[in-house]
GUVO-467822 format. One line per 4 residues: number of its first residue (from 1); their letters; for each residue x, y, z of N, C-alpha, C, O. Coordinates in steps of 0.05 Angstrom, whole numbers, plus 5000, padded with zeros to 4 digits. Layout:
NUM = a = X Y Z X Y Z X Y Z X Y Z  ... $
//
This chain:
1 = makl = 3573 7666 5746 3575 7670 5778 3593 7637 5784 3592 7618 5768  3606 7636 5808 3609 7607 5817 3590 7594 5827 3567 7601 5833  3604 7568 5831 3587 7554 5834 3596 7549 5874 3620 7549 5881  3576 7546 5891 3580 7535 5909 3596 7515 5923 3584 7493 5920 $
5 = mtrp = 3614 7512 5934 3628 7486 5941 3621 7478 5973 3636 7460 5982  3603 7488 5990 3599 7478 6009 3568 7477 6015 3554 7487 5997  3554 7467 6038 3528 7460 6043 3521 7484 6064 3538 7497 6076  3497 7487 6065 3482 7508 6086 3481 7485 6114 3474 7462 6115 $
9 = apvr = 3494 7509 6136 3500 7493 6156 3481 7497 6180 3477 7519 6190  3469 7472 6189 3443 7470 6205 3447 7493 6228 3472 7494 6227  3442 7509 6244 3444 7525 6269 3423 7527 6284 3402 7529 6272  3422 7526 6302 3397 7527 6320 3400 7550 6348 3415 7546 6367 $
13 = iaag = 3386 7570 6344 3390 7602 6357 3375 7595 6379 3362 7574 6377  3374 7611 6404 3355 7615 6430 3339 7646 6421 3350 7668 6419  3314 7641 6417 3306 7672 6426 3284 7667 6434 3271 7648 6426  3276 7690 6459 3252 7687 6478 3254 7662 6483 3238 7654 6467 $
17 = gvel = 3263 7639 6496 3259 7623 6516 3254 7600 6487 3245 7579 6495  3258 7601 6466 3255 7568 6453 3279 7576 6440 3293 7596 6444  3280 7555 6423 3304 7546 6406 3299 7545 6381 3284 7526 6374  3311 7563 6361 3301 7557 6329 3313 7538 6314 3335 7527 6318 $
21 = kgdl = 3301 7536 6298 3322 7520 6280 3329 7532 6251 3308 7539 6240  3354 7536 6234 3361 7553 6219 3380 7536 6198 3391 7514 6201  3381 7554 6173 3404 7542 6159 3424 7567 6144 3418 7585 6129  3448 7560 6154 3465 7582 6151 3487 7575 6125 3503 7556 6123 $
25 = qvpp = 3482 7595 6107 3507 7591 6087 3522 7614 6081 3510 7632 6068  3544 7617 6085 3566 7645 6081 3581 7639 6064 3599 7624 6073  3584 7645 6033 3597 7638 6016 3626 7655 6018 3625 7679 6026  3658 7639 6010 3679 7659 6016 3677 7689 6004 3674 7696 5980 $
29 = garg = 3681 7708 6032 3689 7730 6014 3662 7738 6011 3656 7753 5993  3642 7731 6028 3616 7749 6028 3613 7782 6032 3631 7793 6044  3595 7794 6024 3592 7815 6028 3573 7830 6048 3574 7852 6060  3552 7804 6045 3529 7824 6066 3521 7797 6077 3538 7780 6072 $
33 = vvlf = 3498 7790 6093 3479 7764 6102 3456 7782 6101 3454 7806 6105  3436 7762 6094 3409 7761 6085 3398 7749 6107 3414 7733 6117  3371 7752 6121 3357 7734 6135 3334 7729 6128 3320 7749 6125  3325 7709 6124 3302 7708 6111 3277 7696 6133 3277 7679 6150 $
37 = ahgs = 3255 7716 6123 3232 7711 6141 3207 7700 6128 3194 7714 6111  3197 7669 6136 3183 7663 6119 3153 7665 6128 3144 7671 6150  3138 7657 6100 3105 7668 6111 3082 7640 6125 3087 7616 6127  3065 7651 6130 3049 7631 6144 3046 7608 6137 3037 7608 6114 $
41 = gssr = 3048 7583 6146 3053 7563 6137 3074 7545 6121 3076 7521 6117  3090 7570 6114 3119 7556 6110 3136 7543 6131 3129 7532 6152  3166 7547 6118 3188 7536 6137 3215 7544 6119 3215 7547 6095  3235 7546 6134 3258 7550 6121 3262 7525 6100 3282 7527 6084 $
45 = lspr = 3248 7506 6099 3252 7495 6078 3236 7491 6051 3233 7473 6034  3228 7517 6055 3203 7529 6035 3230 7532 6001 3251 7543 5999  3212 7514 5979 3237 7515 5958 3236 7532 5940 3250 7530 5920  3214 7560 5944 3216 7580 5933 3245 7600 5951 3264 7611 5939 $
49 = nrfv = 3241 7600 5978 3263 7621 5988 3291 7602 5980 3310 7614 5970  3293 7571 5983 3316 7567 5981 3329 7575 5952 3353 7579 5949  3310 7576 5934 3318 7575 5914 3328 7610 5907 3341 7618 5889  3318 7622 5926 3326 7651 5914 3354 7661 5928 3372 7676 5919 $
53 = aeal = 3348 7641 5963 3378 7640 5977 3401 7636 5962 3422 7648 5966  3398 7616 5942 3429 7602 5929 3427 7631 5903 3444 7645 5894  3403 7629 5901 3417 7654 5879 3429 7678 5894 3443 7695 5882  3425 7680 5921 3439 7706 5932 3473 7697 5937 3495 7708 5936 $
57 = nlrg = 3465 7672 5942 3502 7660 5952 3512 7660 5929 3535 7667 5931  3502 7655 5902 3523 7661 5883 3535 7683 5872 3552 7684 5855  3519 7706 5887 3520 7726 5878 3540 7740 5900 3548 7763 5896  3548 7724 5923 3569 7736 5937 3556 7744 5971 3570 7752 5990 $
61 = lgtl = 3524 7739 5971 3516 7741 5993 3514 7722 6013 3517 7700 6002  3511 7719 6038 3502 7701 6059 3482 7700 6057 3469 7717 6045  3472 7675 6069 3440 7667 6080 3436 7663 6100 3456 7653 6110  3410 7665 6121 3405 7652 6140 3370 7644 6144 3355 7659 6156 $
65 = lidl = 3362 7621 6134 3341 7615 6127 3323 7598 6152 3320 7574 6152  3313 7617 6174 3299 7612 6199 3270 7595 6199 3255 7600 6180  3263 7580 6213 3236 7579 6223 3227 7597 6250 3233 7591 6273  3217 7613 6245 3212 7635 6269 3191 7617 6285 3184 7628 6305 $
69 = ltps = 3181 7596 6281 3160 7581 6307 3179 7547 6305 3189 7536 6286  3177 7540 6328 3189 7513 6336 3166 7498 6325 3143 7505 6319  3180 7469 6325 3162 7445 6314 3141 7451 6323 3120 7457 6312  3148 7447 6351 3113 7441 6362 3097 7460 6362 3073 7455 6359 $
73 = edad = 3106 7487 6365 3092 7516 6356 3075 7501 6326 3050 7500 6322  3092 7494 6315 3078 7495 6285 3067 7470 6288 3045 7473 6277  3069 7452 6294 3049 7422 6298 3027 7428 6316 3013 7408 6317  3018 7449 6332 2996 7454 6348 2982 7478 6321 2988 7502 6316 $
77 = eaas = 2961 7461 6309 2946 7474 6290 2933 7502 6301 2939 7524 6293  2913 7494 6324 2898 7509 6349 2921 7538 6347 2920 7558 6332  2942 7530 6370 2961 7551 6368 2977 7566 6344 2980 7590 6344  2984 7553 6327 2993 7560 6312 2989 7581 6287 3002 7596 6272 $
81 = rglr = 2965 7575 6292 2948 7595 6271 2940 7623 6278 2933 7639 6261  2942 7628 6309 2951 7649 6317 2974 7662 6324 2977 7685 6333  2991 7645 6320 3016 7652 6317 3034 7656 6295 3054 7670 6298  3028 7647 6278 3034 7652 6241 3027 7676 6246 3048 7689 6246 $
85 = fdip = 3006 7693 6250 2999 7718 6246 3010 7733 6267 3015 7756 6261  3015 7725 6291 3017 7746 6309 3049 7761 6296 3068 7745 6296  3051 7776 6291 3069 7797 6276 3090 7808 6295 3112 7807 6284  3091 7817 6319 3101 7824 6337 3114 7797 6351 3136 7802 6362 $
89 = llar = 3108 7777 6353 3123 7761 6367 3142 7752 6346 3165 7747 6351  3127 7750 6311 3156 7744 6295 3179 7758 6293 3200 7746 6289  3176 7784 6295 3194 7807 6296 3213 7804 6323 3238 7803 6321  3205 7802 6340 3222 7800 6361 3240 7778 6353 3264 7782 6348 $
93 = rlea = 3229 7755 6352 3245 7732 6344 3271 7736 6326 3294 7729 6329  3259 7749 6307 3274 7760 6284 3305 7782 6292 3328 7782 6284  3288 7797 6311 3305 7817 6319 3333 7799 6340 3356 7807 6341  3319 7771 6355 3335 7758 6368 3363 7741 6346 3387 7737 6350 $
97 = vsdw = 3348 7738 6328 3369 7728 6298 3382 7737 6293 3402 7726 6284  3380 7762 6294 3401 7789 6281 3414 7792 6302 3436 7792 6292  3417 7794 6324 3433 7794 6338 3453 7767 6346 3476 7764 6354  3431 7750 6340 3456 7720 6338 3485 7726 6320 3509 7722 6322 $
101 = lkrr = 3463 7740 6299 3488 7737 6268 3509 7751 6273 3530 7744 6263  3506 7781 6294 3526 7794 6297 3539 7790 6310 3561 7801 6309  3532 7769 6332 3553 7748 6349 3576 7729 6341 3599 7726 6350  3559 7715 6317 3569 7698 6303 3597 7711 6293 3596 7735 6289 $
105 = petr = 3621 7698 6288 3650 7709 6281 3647 7712 6245 3657 7729 6230  3632 7693 6240 3636 7690 6213 3611 7714 6189 3610 7716 6164  3600 7724 6206 3571 7742 6196 3582 7768 6218 3574 7790 6209  3592 7770 6233 3588 7792 6255 3598 7819 6243 3594 7839 6256 $
109 = rlpl = 3609 7820 6223 3622 7847 6209 3609 7849 6183 3613 7869 6170  3597 7832 6175 3578 7838 6152 3553 7846 6154 3539 7836 6172  3539 7869 6132 3509 7880 6137 3496 7862 6139 3504 7840 6133  3477 7866 6145 3448 7860 6143 3428 7862 6134 3415 7882 6137 $
113 = gyfg = 3418 7841 6121 3385 7858 6101 3362 7828 6111 3365 7808 6124  3347 7837 6100 3321 7816 6105 3303 7815 6078 3295 7834 6064  3298 7782 6075 3278 7784 6052 3254 7765 6069 3257 7743 6079  3231 7780 6068 3203 7763 6078 3187 7759 6048 3189 7769 6025 $
117 = astg = 3169 7736 6064 3152 7730 6043 3129 7731 6059 3131 7730 6084  3098 7733 6044 3074 7736 6058 3073 7751 6084 3076 7775 6087  3066 7731 6104 3070 7747 6126 3091 7754 6143 3089 7770 6162  3117 7741 6134 3135 7743 6137 3150 7767 6130 3171 7770 6143 $
121 = aaaa = 3145 7786 6111 3151 7812 6105 3147 7829 6113 3158 7851 6109  3123 7821 6133 3107 7843 6161 3125 7839 6181 3128 7860 6193  3135 7825 6188 3156 7814 6205 3181 7832 6207 3191 7848 6222  3188 7820 6177 3216 7835 6177 3211 7866 6170 3231 7879 6176 $
125 = ltaa = 3193 7880 6161 3187 7902 6160 3191 7920 6198 3205 7940 6204  3173 7902 6216 3171 7907 6237 3201 7912 6245 3209 7935 6248  3213 7894 6249 3235 7887 6259 3258 7915 6244 3274 7927 6258  3256 7920 6221 3263 7929 6207 3267 7959 6216 3289 7969 6215 $
129 = agrp = 3245 7973 6226 3229 7994 6238 3247 8002 6263 3258 8024 6266  3249 7977 6285 3252 7976 6305 3289 7986 6303 3299 7998 6322  3301 7981 6286 3331 7980 6279 3337 7990 6258 3344 7975 6240  3335 8018 6256 3338 8038 6244 3370 8038 6227 3375 8047 6204 $
133 = gdif = 3382 8031 6238 3413 8029 6232 3423 8004 6230 3447 8002 6231  3409 7985 6229 3421 7956 6231 3413 7942 6205 3425 7921 6199  3396 7949 6189 3389 7937 6171 3392 7955 6143 3381 7977 6139  3410 7939 6126 3416 7953 6110 3397 7953 6083 3403 7974 6071 $
137 = avvs = 3381 7942 6072 3368 7935 6060 3341 7914 6059 3347 7891 6064  3313 7918 6054 3294 7898 6059 3281 7886 6030 3276 7902 6013  3276 7862 6027 3264 7854 5997 3239 7838 6016 3242 7825 6036  3211 7844 6001 3186 7833 6010 3181 7816 5984 3191 7825 5963 $
141 = rggr = 3163 7788 5984 3159 7771 5963 3135 7773 5967 3132 7779 5991  3116 7773 5957 3078 7776 5950 3076 7771 5988 3066 7753 6001  3094 7803 5997 3084 7806 6023 3054 7815 6031 3034 7824 6018  3059 7810 6054 3033 7829 6076 3043 7859 6088 3036 7862 6111 $
145 = pdla = 3052 7875 6080 3058 7898 6096 3037 7910 6108 3042 7930 6122  3008 7903 6104 2993 7910 6115 2977 7904 6141 2955 7908 6150  3004 7890 6150 2998 7875 6174 3022 7886 6188 3032 7875 6208  3035 7916 6172 3050 7924 6200 3057 7960 6188 3077 7974 6184 $
149 = lehl = 3022 7962 6187 3019 7996 6178 3031 8004 6196 3050 8017 6187  3032 8004 6226 3040 8028 6240 3071 8027 6247 3084 8043 6261  3080 8004 6232 3117 8013 6234 3133 8025 6209 3156 8032 6209  3111 8027 6183 3120 8030 6159 3136 8057 6159 3160 8057 6153 $
153 = arvk = 3125 8076 6164 3139 8099 6169 3164 8106 6182 3177 8127 6180  3171 8081 6200 3202 8089 6215 3217 8066 6208 3234 8057 6223  3211 8053 6180 3234 8041 6169 3255 8057 6147 3248 8069 6126  3274 8055 6155 3300 8067 6143 3311 8053 6117 3319 8063 6096 $
157 = aptl = 3307 8025 6126 3325 8014 6106 3307 8019 6074 3282 8020 6072  3324 8020 6055 3313 8023 6024 3290 7990 6022 3301 7970 6033  3272 7987 6013 3251 7974 6005 3244 7959 5985 3228 7971 5971  3249 7941 5979 3239 7930 5948 3216 7915 5957 3217 7901 5977 $
161 = livg = 3193 7916 5941 3162 7906 5947 3158 7893 5917 3151 7907 5898  3161 7873 5914 3158 7848 5890 3138 7835 5901 3134 7822 5922  3121 7842 5875 3085 7829 5870 3087 7812 5844 3102 7815 5825  3067 7794 5848 3057 7785 5823 3036 7799 5806 3016 7811 5815 $
165 = egdp = 3041 7798 5781 3011 7811 5770 2988 7804 5768 2967 7816 5763  2993 7776 5772 2962 7761 5777 2952 7760 5803 2936 7743 5811  2966 7784 5821 2961 7781 5851 2947 7807 5862 2957 7819 5881  2924 7817 5850 2913 7843 5841 2906 7854 5882 2903 7876 5892 $
169 = evig = 2906 7829 5895 2890 7842 5926 2917 7854 5934 2917 7878 5940  2939 7841 5934 2964 7839 5949 2982 7867 5934 2998 7879 5948  2980 7874 5909 2993 7888 5901 2972 7919 5908 2978 7943 5907  2947 7908 5915 2933 7940 5930 2947 7942 5954 2952 7965 5961 $
173 = mnea = 2957 7918 5976 2959 7922 5996 2990 7933 5990 2993 7951 6006  3007 7931 5979 3035 7945 5971 3036 7961 5972 3045 7975 5990  3021 7971 5944 3013 8004 5938 3016 8022 5962 3031 8041 5966  2994 8008 5982 2980 8028 6008 3009 8029 6019 3022 8050 6022 $
177 = aasl = 3018 8005 6024 3040 8003 6040 3061 8019 6031 3074 8029 6050  3069 8024 6009 3087 8039 5991 3081 8072 5997 3099 8088 5999  3057 8078 6001 3051 8112 5999 3057 8118 6033 3054 8141 6042  3063 8101 6044 3060 8103 6075 3090 8105 6083 3095 8112 6106 $
181 = mkse = 3106 8101 6068 3134 8091 6080 3152 8117 6066 3149 8126 6043  3175 8126 6088 3177 8147 6077 3210 8147 6074 3225 8167 6071  3217 8121 6075 3246 8119 6060 3244 8109 6023 3226 8113 6007  3271 8096 6020 3269 8086 5987 3257 8069 5989 3263 8050 6003 $
185 = rrle = 3234 8071 5972 3220 8037 5967 3214 8038 5941 3210 8059 5929  3211 8011 5930 3197 8013 5904 3189 7993 5901 3202 7973 5910  3164 7990 5887 3145 7968 5881 3147 7950 5850 3136 7962 5831  3158 7926 5845 3168 7916 5824 3137 7889 5822 3126 7874 5838 $
189 = ivpe = 3134 7896 5793 3102 7871 5785 3116 7853 5768 3127 7863 5749  3118 7832 5772 3131 7805 5765 3113 7806 5740 3089 7808 5744  3121 7804 5710 3083 7804 5684 3084 7770 5698 3101 7758 5710  3063 7765 5692 3047 7743 5693 3051 7719 5714 3046 7695 5710 $
193 = athl = 3060 7731 5738 3063 7719 5755 3042 7720 5776 3027 7740 5777  3039 7701 5794 3012 7699 5815 3023 7695 5838 3047 7693 5836  3012 7694 5862 3024 7697 5891 3051 7680 5893 3072 7691 5899  3050 7659 5889 3066 7632 5893 3094 7643 5874 3117 7640 5881 $
197 = feep = 3087 7651 5857 3111 7655 5832 3118 7623 5817 3141 7618 5809  3104 7610 5816 3103 7585 5806 3107 7588 5774 3123 7572 5763  3091 7610 5757 3104 7604 5728 3131 7605 5725 3145 7615 5743  3141 7592 5697 3158 7595 5692 3179 7623 5684 3175 7639 5666 $
201 = gale = 3200 7623 5701 3217 7641 5704 3203 7669 5719 3209 7691 5710  3188 7667 5736 3171 7681 5758 3193 7684 5778 3205 7705 5780  3199 7660 5795 3222 7661 5815 3248 7672 5802 3259 7690 5815  3262 7663 5777 3275 7674 5776 3275 7701 5769 3297 7707 5759 $
205 = svar = 3260 7719 5771 3262 7741 5762 3260 7758 5793 3271 7780 5797  3243 7743 5815 3249 7755 5839 3279 7750 5851 3293 7767 5861  3287 7723 5847 3321 7727 5859 3332 7745 5838 3348 7756 5853  3336 7755 5817 3343 7777 5804 3340 7805 5816 3357 7817 5828 $
209 = lagd = 3321 7810 5810 3308 7836 5827 3323 7841 5854 3334 7862 5859  3320 7813 5875 3333 7812 5908 3359 7819 5904 3368 7841 5910  3374 7799 5894 3405 7802 5884 3420 7833 5890 3437 7841 5907  3398 7853 5854 3409 7866 5849 3397 7896 5875 3413 7913 5882 $
213 = wfls = 3376 7894 5881 3375 7907 5911 3399 7908 5930 3414 7928 5936  3400 7878 5938 3417 7878 5962 3440 7887 5953 3453 7904 5966  3446 7876 5931 3482 7887 5921 3486 7914 5915 3509 7920 5916  3465 7937 5906 3459 7963 5902 3465 7969 5928 3490 7969 5931 $
217 = rlpa = 3456 7973 5944 3448 7973 5964 3467 7967 5993 3458 7975 6015  3494 7952 5990 3513 7952 6005 3521 7984 6020 3522 8007 6010  3525 7974 6047 3538 7995 6049 3572 8001 6043 3590 7983 6041  3576 8030 6042 3610 8036 6024 3631 8021 6037 3651 8016 6024 $
221 = eslr = 3630 8011 6064 3652 7999 6081 3649 7978 6070 3670 7967 6064  3628 7964 6062 3623 7937 6065 3641 7934 6037 3657 7915 6038  3640 7947 6014 3647 7950 5989 3676 7950 5986 3687 7933 5972  3690 7969 5999 3715 7978 6008 3731 7949 6016 3749 7939 6002 $
225 = rt = 3721 7939 6039 3732 7911 6052 3728 7894 6040 3736 7874 6053  3717 7886 6018 3711 7860 5999 3726 7875 5976 3729 7865 5954 $
//
């Protein structure tokens, strides 16, 4: 894998009357772009998601790590507890960011995928259900698809659900969600990993599985173009 020569560019994106902060990285000759939706209590600075994003960059995929809540929303603990679990709101903002990527010169022609963690996975699946022709793949890490149950049957994008072996409650949630989905889906259980994938080698497994999933499901026209 080639070493990246550039750093992510800070961006600000208007979404539903607020301005969201993000970090965009598009390697030369990118074959697609992956939009990250973080879990409750996390942000675009999450070391776990940044690790996965860099691994995807090294494999030729662009990434956008975005805060779906504003600093003031996140700082207001009384409000943010509700907002962090307001999946329809987070999904709408994710859709607005997706539209921004489709207008951005360096990303507008790239296939778009979603990577969601924890509650962010529910937002990603909800947004993907509303855009069946626009999202080429979804990956969930330790996700809460149970918060998007009513939308799962409408998800068309191939979906990879990654859960740690030591996270039995979330495994059950993901098994139930997979049974409701009609599109291509797969549940991958990472051995010896817990919910945050902090064990040695666990996050590397997540990055490898995610990269393989996204790259193997790129649209044919994207592969021809590159």
